[in-house]
Phi, psi and omega in degrees: 000135182285166181297318181293324178296316179296321180297316179297319181295318180294327177293317180297326181271004180057034176270079190291330178297313180295323178301315180298317180298313180298322181295316179299319179298318179297314182298314180298319180298316179296316181298315180296318179299319179296317180296319179296316179296316180296318178296320178296315179297319180295318179296322179293319178296318179295321179294320179292319178298315179300320179297315179296316182296319179297314179295322181293324178299320178291312181302311187288333174295320177293315178303317182300314180297316180297319182290320177300316179295321181296316179298316181296316180296313181297321178296319179295321178297314180299316180294322179294321177294326174300321178295321179297316178300319177298319182295316181286349173276357176106001180267132179283135182268149173286169179300320180293318179293324175298318180299317179292322178298317179296318178300315182293316180293331177294320188252000187302325182260002178287125184256125176243134180288163173294162185257103175286151178264112186244216177061228184295325179294316179299321178298321179293312186288310182292330179274005181053043184247015183301329180294348174299330179281115185281332182284119184298319181296314180296318180300318179295320181289327177296313180295323177295318179297319179294316180296315180297321179297318180297316179295319182297316181299316180296317181295316181295324177298320178295317180294319179298324178298324177293318181295315180298322183284347181287145178296144180270160180233036182300331183298339183260004187250148172251121183244154177202158173269127179255172181299328183274340188266348179064237180277357185269127180275119179259156178282128178242001178183161177212150183270089184295327180294315179295322179294325179294326182276340184283128181293135174086350184293316181299317179296321178298315179297319179296318179296316179298318178299318179293323178298314182292326174295322179296319177298316180301318179294321179294318181292329179300321179295323178290321178299320179299318180292319179296316179297325177299319177295315180297320179298319180288326174297325176296317180300321182279356181073024182275354175205164177266106184299332181285347184261004186229047178294133180300138176208148180287119184292330181251020176093155180279154174303142182295347182259013186305319187268009179275135180291000000 
């Protein structure tokens, strides 16, 4: 006989003691069942949060490295273009300054898109699952990183449009394929005298240098937001900070050690 059947029979027979006992058993059973379900749901949420945090630690470490390299590259391009401007102004460049100038002229018109934050972060934001993250500080930094990334992508697109629209100065450059560049033609020399005589070239170089500095500044804000997320993941023990030192995935600019 089921519990409910016994309860109905005891009520008909006015066996109130048995009714009370059966009622208490029902209440305890419901309470225990609720606690078990709640515990299961909580464990599932914690497991999902741990999965997101682990994936985010990997994603953001990669983002950090890419952004650091992007800032370094854009800065090197701007500094190299400054050397070119100096050269067409009549000042002789040192071998090291020539190397940076060649590097800058090789990449001055190279357009790189902004870096959106995808992967686990995109799954959280687009899936409206940010509340899965229980730590208020981390949740706030995640949303800040996503917002900063969106602004950064739009800003870099605008700057890139300016770079694409700028007149090219290939006629003044000497290009060659080197052992390190493969199929990519790098600049190995430029005609500073001809560039000095050409109208508008100096202004173009100055504008390009400013554009690349602007990209570096925009990317710095995104790097700050990404680093904020990583720092909070370190606080929560979601990653090993010593195992994720930033490094350029595609190598450092060849002019990194030039003064």
